[in-house]
N, C-alpha and C positions, 0 to 999 in steps of 0.2 A: 518302476521296477519295485518289485516285494524286496527288502531287506530281511534277511533270513536270521534265524537266532542265533545268537552268542552266546558262547560261554565261554566260565576262565580258564582257563589249565596253565598251572603253576612248574615249574621246573627249575631244577638248579646248575648253574653253567659256571665254569672256572673265571674266573673274574678279569682276565687276560681275556676272554672270547668274549665276555660282554660288553668290554673295554672297544674291541675291535668292532663288532657288532654297532654301537653307537658311532665309532665315528664313520663307517658305510652308512649308515643313513645318512649322517650328515651330507656327507658325498652325494650320495643316491636322490635318487626321486621319491622311497619312500618316505610317507606323511611320520612314521614312526614306528619304532622297534615292533611293533605288533604289530603292523601291516607286514614288516619285514619277514617276521616267525611264520607268516599266515604262508605270503608267495612261496617260502623257502620248505615248508612243508608240500605245501601243494604239488610245487616241482619233484621231488622228491619221489612221492606217490605216481604221480603222474609217468616220471622218470620206469620207476622200479617196478611199479605193481600196478602197469593199464591196464588191464581187466578187472581190476577193485576199482580202479576210480569211475568205468565207465558201465559198471552193474551198477554201484553207486548213485550218479547222476543217472541211469533207466531209473530204479526205484523211486529215486526225489520226484521225475518226472511223472509217472506211473502216478504215486500219491498225491500228485497237485492236480491230475484229470478226475480223479476220483473223488475231488472235494467239491 
């Protein structure tokens, strides 16, 4: 499987939220905080904007087929 290009995104969160995420990651199956945030963002977008998510993946598949 080809690994998708990743980019760095930075944002600020309250210290208490960071600690909550850190503790949750240590209890859960996530490898690290980055993986946690990636999954959380994917789930939110799929839940709140499913059509946007579908169209993006369709565009991605179409672009790969043209290569």
